[in-house]
Backbone as a printed PyTorch tensor [residue, N CA C, xyz], in Angstrom:
tensor([[[-14.1400,  -6.9490,  25.2280],
         [-14.9150,  -6.9890,  25.6040],
         [-16.4430,  -5.8080,  26.3100]],

        [[-15.9900,  -5.2020,  26.7830],
         [-17.1390,  -3.9500,  27.1860],
         [-17.6140,  -3.0510,  26.5550]],

        [[-16.6250,  -2.5100,  25.1890],
         [-16.8010,  -1.8780,  24.0390],
         [-17.3210,  -2.7120,  23.3560]],

        [[-17.3550,  -4.0560,  23.4370],
         [-18.4780,  -4.9610,  22.1320],
         [-19.7430,  -4.8650,  22.7050]],

        [[-20.0880,  -5.0560,  23.7770],
         [-20.7800,  -5.0870,  24.4230],
         [-21.7710,  -3.4870,  24.4940]],

        [[-21.1250,  -2.5040,  24.5810],
         [-21.9460,  -1.2460,  24.5460],
         [-22.2450,  -1.1380,  22.9870]],

        [[-21.0470,  -1.1800,  22.2980],
         [-21.1470,  -1.4170,  20.8010],
         [-22.8040,  -1.9370,  20.5360]],

        [[-23.3490,  -3.5540,  20.8830],
         [-24.0450,  -4.0670,  20.5140],
         [-25.7280,  -3.3900,  21.4660]],

        [[-24.7820,  -2.4470,  22.3630],
         [-26.3930,  -2.0030,  22.8330],
         [-27.1660,  -0.8560,  22.3550]],

        [[-26.1590,   0.2710,  21.2840],
         [-26.4690,   0.9350,  21.0240],
         [-27.2400,   0.7830,  20.2280]],

        [[-26.7810,  -0.0480,  19.0640],
         [-27.4040,  -0.8170,  17.9290],
         [-28.3130,  -0.8130,  18.0660]],

        [[-28.8380,  -1.8860,  19.2860],
         [-30.3260,  -2.5810,  19.2090],
         [-31.1010,  -1.5130,  20.0830]],

        [[-30.5410,   0.1550,  20.4190],
         [-31.5260,   1.1010,  20.6590],
         [-31.5200,   2.0210,  19.3940]],

        [[-30.5460,   2.1050,  18.5230],
         [-30.8240,   2.7200,  17.7800],
         [-31.3920,   2.3640,  17.0120]],

        [[-32.0450,   1.2710,  16.0390],
         [-32.8230,   0.9650,  15.0570],
         [-33.3500,   1.5000,  14.5480]],

        [[-34.6930,   1.5000,  15.6720],
         [-35.8260,   2.1350,  15.1390],
         [-35.6420,   3.9140,  15.0700]],

        [[-33.9610,   4.1880,  14.8720],
         [-34.4530,   4.9290,  14.4210],
         [-34.1190,   5.2190,  12.5270]],

        [[-33.6760,   4.3740,  12.4650],
         [-33.5900,   3.6330,  10.7460],
         [-34.7610,   3.9160,  10.5170]],

        [[-36.3180,   3.4130,  10.8670],
         [-37.0310,   3.3380,  10.0700],
         [-37.8080,   4.5530,   9.6570]],

        [[-38.5930,   3.7770,   8.6810],
         [-39.1090,   4.6800,   7.9320],
         [-40.5180,   5.1880,   8.6980]],

        [[-40.4700,   6.7680,   8.1790],
         [-41.9290,   7.1390,   8.8300],
         [-43.3230,   7.6710,   7.6750]],

        [[-43.8280,   7.7090,   7.3580],
         [-44.7960,   8.6050,   6.6450],
         [-46.5290,   8.3290,   7.0720]],

        [[-46.6990,   9.6330,   6.4640],
         [-48.4580,   9.3030,   6.0290],
         [-49.0100,   8.6750,   5.0200]],

        [[-50.4670,   7.7900,   5.7880],
         [-51.3720,   7.3270,   5.1250],
         [-52.4030,   8.7910,   4.2800]],

        [[-52.1480,   8.6040,   2.7710],
         [-52.4710,   9.7350,   1.9120],
         [-53.3920,   9.2180,   1.2830]],

        [[-53.5350,   8.1330,   0.8160],
         [-54.7510,   7.5750,  -0.0020],
         [-55.7880,   5.9270,   0.6680]],

        [[-56.3390,   6.1580,   0.6370],
         [-57.7950,   4.9890,   0.4460],
         [-58.9360,   4.6870,   0.2010]],

        [[-58.5550,   3.7660,  -0.6950],
         [-60.2600,   3.3340,  -0.9910],
         [-61.2520,   2.7260,  -0.3930]],

        [[-62.4630,   2.8270,  -0.0730],
         [-63.3000,   1.7540,   1.0720],
         [-63.1140,   0.8150,   0.0930]],

        [[-63.4220,  -0.1160,   1.5060],
         [-63.3110,  -1.7680,   0.7630],
         [-62.0620,  -2.4180,   0.1260]],

        [[-61.4780,  -1.2470,   0.0990],
         [-59.8920,  -1.7480,  -0.2790],
         [-58.6730,  -1.8630,   0.6590]],

        [[-57.6440,  -3.0320,   0.9640],
         [-56.9560,  -3.4230,   1.7510],
         [-55.8340,  -2.9570,   1.6720]],

        [[-55.5380,  -2.1310,   0.3540],
         [-54.6860,  -1.3580,   0.1270],
         [-54.2680,  -0.3860,   0.5820]],

        [[-53.2270,   0.4750,   0.5450],
         [-53.2620,   2.0450,   0.8980],
         [-51.7920,   2.7530,   0.7810]],

        [[-51.9740,   3.9540,   0.3280],
         [-50.7740,   4.7870,   0.1970],
         [-50.0330,   5.4260,   1.4200]],

        [[-48.4130,   6.0570,   1.3280],
         [-48.0130,   5.8310,   2.7130],
         [-47.0140,   6.8080,   1.9220]],

        [[-46.7280,   8.1640,   2.1580],
         [-46.3480,   9.6200,   1.7990],
         [-44.6530,   9.9300,   2.7010]],

        [[-43.6750,   9.0580,   2.1190],
         [-42.4170,   9.4240,   2.9780],
         [-41.6630,  10.7150,   2.7850]],

        [[-40.5130,  10.6860,   3.3130],
         [-39.4290,  11.9360,   3.0660],
         [-39.5000,  11.3700,   1.2970]],

        [[-38.8670,   9.3710,   0.7160],
         [-38.6700,   9.4050,  -0.1570],
         [-39.0320,   8.6260,  -0.9760]],

        [[-40.5940,   9.1910,  -1.1700],
         [-41.8260,   8.5670,  -2.5500],
         [-42.9460,   8.2630,  -1.2230]],

        [[-43.2210,   7.3790,  -2.0440],
         [-44.8330,   7.0450,  -1.8430],
         [-44.4050,   5.0960,  -1.7090]],

        [[-45.3310,   4.9940,  -1.2110],
         [-44.8700,   3.0960,  -1.0440],
         [-46.0720,   2.8630,  -0.4930]],

        [[-46.9070,   1.7900,  -1.5650],
         [-48.2740,   1.3190,  -1.2240],
         [-48.0760,   0.0330,  -0.2720]],

        [[-49.0110,   0.0130,   0.5090],
         [-48.8710,  -1.0220,   1.2890],
         [-50.1200,  -2.0800,   1.1420]],

        [[-50.6220,  -3.4780,   1.7720],
         [-51.4070,  -4.2850,   1.8970],
         [-51.0810,  -5.1080,   3.2900]],

        [[-52.8100,  -4.1490,   4.0400],
         [-53.4830,  -4.7370,   5.2230],
         [-53.4490,  -5.7930,   5.6140]],

        [[-52.9260,  -6.5690,   6.5210],
         [-52.7310,  -8.2140,   6.7230],
         [-53.7800,  -7.9260,   8.1450]],

        [[-53.3490,  -7.2930,   8.7460],
         [-54.0430,  -7.4040,   9.9050],
         [-53.9880,  -6.7650,  11.2690]],

        [[-54.3060,  -6.8220,  12.3930],
         [-53.9690,  -5.2950,  13.7330],
         [-54.8810,  -4.2480,  13.3980]],

        [[-54.8420,  -3.3080,  13.8260],
         [-55.2000,  -1.6350,  13.7210],
         [-55.5460,  -1.5960,  11.7260]],

        [[-56.2810,  -1.0400,  11.3310],
         [-56.5560,  -0.9030,  10.2360],
         [-56.1410,   0.4360,  10.2380]],

        [[-55.4140,   1.7900,   9.7830],
         [-55.1980,   2.4850,   9.4890],
         [-55.6200,   3.1780,   9.0040]],

        [[-55.9240,   4.6980,   9.3420],
         [-56.8600,   5.9350,   8.1940],
         [-56.3240,   6.3980,   8.2600]],

        [[-56.8100,   7.3280,   6.6570],
         [-55.9650,   8.2860,   6.3670],
         [-55.8590,   9.4390,   7.2540]],

        [[-54.3070,  10.1360,   7.2400],
         [-54.1080,  11.0640,   7.8800],
         [-53.1740,  10.3040,   9.3260]],

        [[-53.2900,   8.8480,   9.5720],
         [-52.3000,   7.9540,  10.2880],
         [-50.9010,   8.4840,  10.2270]],

        [[-49.8460,   8.2020,  11.2020],
         [-48.8550,   8.5180,  10.7860],
         [-48.3270,   7.0840,  11.2070]],

        [[-47.2660,   6.0630,  10.1870],
         [-46.7680,   4.8000,  10.5090],
         [-45.5020,   4.9900,  10.3290]],

        [[-44.7730,   4.0840,  11.2950],
         [-43.1990,   3.8950,  11.4320],
         [-42.9960,   2.2990,  11.5550]],

        [[-42.2370,   2.2450,  10.3700],
         [-41.4570,   0.9550,  10.7430],
         [-41.2350,   0.5750,   8.9240]],

        [[-40.6450,  -0.8280,   9.1780],
         [-40.3990,  -0.9420,   8.1910],
         [-40.2480,  -1.5870,   6.4070]],

        [[-41.6420,  -0.2010,   6.2170],
         [-41.9680,  -0.2030,   4.3430],
         [-41.5150,   0.1760,   3.5170]],

        [[-39.8600,   0.8830,   3.9780],
         [-39.4160,   0.6780,   2.7110],
         [-38.4240,  -0.0840,   2.4560]],

        [[-39.1790,  -1.4860,   1.9380],
         [-38.0820,  -2.4110,   2.2080],
         [-39.6750,  -3.4210,   1.5130]],

        [[-39.1030,  -5.0670,   0.6570],
         [-40.3170,  -5.6790,   0.0560],
         [-40.6520,  -6.7170,   1.7560]],

        [[-41.8430,  -7.2300,   1.1190],
         [-42.5230,  -8.5590,   2.8460],
         [-43.3750,  -7.5510,   3.3150]],

        [[-43.5450,  -8.7770,   4.4720],
         [-44.5290,  -8.8400,   5.2440],
         [-43.9340,  -8.0610,   6.7340]],

        [[-44.2910,  -7.1500,   6.9640],
         [-43.8450,  -6.2610,   8.1550],
         [-45.0740,  -5.5050,   9.2380]],

        [[-44.4900,  -5.9200,  10.2350],
         [-45.3360,  -5.1320,  11.1620],
         [-44.9160,  -3.9990,  11.9230]],

        [[-45.7720,  -3.1400,  11.4010],
         [-44.6400,  -1.1850,  11.2360],
         [-46.0550,  -0.4630,  12.6970]],

        [[-45.8240,   0.6580,  13.3720],
         [-46.6390,   1.0280,  13.7940],
         [-47.1520,   1.6470,  13.9730]],

        [[-48.5750,   2.3290,  13.8190],
         [-49.5650,   3.5540,  14.1640],
         [-49.3560,   4.3950,  15.3150]],

        [[-48.3600,   5.9070,  14.8830],
         [-48.0280,   6.5950,  15.9280],
         [-49.6820,   7.4160,  16.1130]],

        [[-50.4260,   6.8680,  15.0080],
         [-51.3950,   7.9550,  15.7090],
         [-52.4400,   8.1810,  16.5010]],

        [[-52.5520,   6.3780,  16.9180],
         [-53.7470,   5.5550,  17.5970],
         [-52.3460,   4.7690,  18.6850]],

        [[-51.1750,   4.4710,  18.3490],
         [-50.6400,   3.7920,  19.7160],
         [-50.8530,   2.1440,  19.3910]],

        [[-51.0890,   1.9280,  17.8060],
         [-51.3320,   0.1540,  17.5200],
         [-50.4540,   0.0310,  16.5070]],

        [[-50.4050,  -1.4280,  16.8380],
         [-49.4140,  -1.8820,  15.6710],
         [-50.5840,  -2.2000,  14.2120]],

        [[-49.8700,  -3.1150,  13.1420],
         [-50.5850,  -3.4750,  12.2480],
         [-49.4850,  -4.3380,  11.0550]],

        [[-49.8350,  -5.4720,  10.6140],
         [-49.1970,  -5.9780,   9.5310],
         [-49.5370,  -5.4240,   8.3270]],

        [[-48.3560,  -5.5320,   7.4450],
         [-48.9650,  -4.9560,   6.4950],
         [-47.6940,  -5.9480,   5.2810]],

        [[-48.4960,  -6.1180,   4.2900],
         [-47.1510,  -6.4730,   2.7650],
         [-46.9590,  -5.0670,   2.2420]],

        [[-45.7310,  -4.6380,   1.9000],
         [-45.3340,  -3.6760,   1.1490],
         [-45.5080,  -3.9750,  -0.2820]],

        [[-46.0720,  -3.3900,  -1.3240],
         [-46.1440,  -4.5000,  -2.6480],
         [-45.1370,  -3.3190,  -3.3900]],

        [[-44.7940,  -2.2460,  -2.8480],
         [-43.7100,  -1.3360,  -3.2180],
         [-43.5430,   0.0530,  -2.9540]],

        [[-42.4900,   0.6340,  -3.7590],
         [-42.2500,   1.8540,  -2.2730],
         [-41.4290,   2.6360,  -3.2880]],

        [[-41.0980,   4.0410,  -2.8180],
         [-39.8150,   5.3230,  -3.8860],
         [-40.6960,   5.0110,  -4.4900]],

        [[-41.8250,   5.3280,  -4.5840],
         [-42.7410,   5.1860,  -5.8600],
         [-42.7020,   6.6790,  -6.3550]],

        [[-43.4180,   6.9540,  -7.0850],
         [-43.6300,   8.8110,  -7.8330],
         [-45.6500,   8.5490,  -7.1610]],

        [[-45.8140,   9.9790,  -6.6320],
         [-47.5640,  10.0290,  -6.0740],
         [-48.1350,   9.2530,  -7.3540]],

        [[-47.7760,   9.6280,  -8.7690],
         [-48.4380,   9.4900,  -9.7410],
         [-48.9730,   7.2670,  -9.9120]],

        [[-47.6510,   7.4030, -10.0760],
         [-47.2830,   5.4510,  -9.9020],
         [-47.9580,   4.9280,  -8.5970]],

        [[-47.2380,   5.7860,  -7.3470],
         [-48.5890,   5.0230,  -6.4230],
         [-50.0010,   5.1390,  -6.5910]],

        [[-50.4460,   5.8700,  -6.9250],
         [-52.3140,   6.0830,  -7.6170],
         [-52.4690,   4.9150,  -8.4460]],

        [[-51.5980,   5.1770,  -9.4680],
         [-51.9390,   4.0520, -10.3550],
         [-51.6410,   2.4470,  -9.6890]],

        [[-50.9700,   2.4000,  -9.3290],
         [-50.9110,   0.6330,  -8.0400],
         [-52.0200,   0.7280,  -6.9530]],

        [[-52.8430,   1.7900,  -6.5570],
         [-53.6420,   1.8980,  -5.4500],
         [-54.6490,   1.2790,  -6.6940]],

        [[-55.0620,   2.1770,  -7.3820],
         [-56.2300,   2.2030,  -9.0470],
         [-55.9150,   0.6800,  -9.3590]],

        [[-54.9910,   0.2250,  -9.3310],
         [-54.8440,  -1.1340,  -9.7240],
         [-55.3420,  -2.6370,  -8.7890]],

        [[-55.0250,  -2.1740,  -7.6190],
         [-54.4960,  -3.1780,  -6.9100],
         [-56.5910,  -2.8990,  -6.3000]],

        [[-56.9550,  -1.8470,  -6.7790],
         [-58.4040,  -1.9980,  -5.6850],
         [-59.2480,  -1.7390,  -6.7670]],

        [[-59.5740,  -2.7840,  -8.3480],
         [-60.5150,  -2.9490,  -9.1740],
         [-61.4900,  -3.4610,  -8.5960]]])
């Protein structure tokens, strides 16, 4: 029983270590979409609420899986809500998607 409890505690505190981390690299003024560069490629996110990140901000969260997510902006220590449009993209593909969404 103690081993199971210890395992659960370790897993709970280890989950943030598996979150994606990246930097906002591209935004288009007046558009809610932006591009984040990560170790595994680029993600295109749509801002839905909370803090609106700026270029250069460091983001941490589950933005390498589709859907709506609350992520943390480490640069300003604020939360933001995003829709993950796509991820693991090349820079060129991410910029194409950004341009397509921000027409």
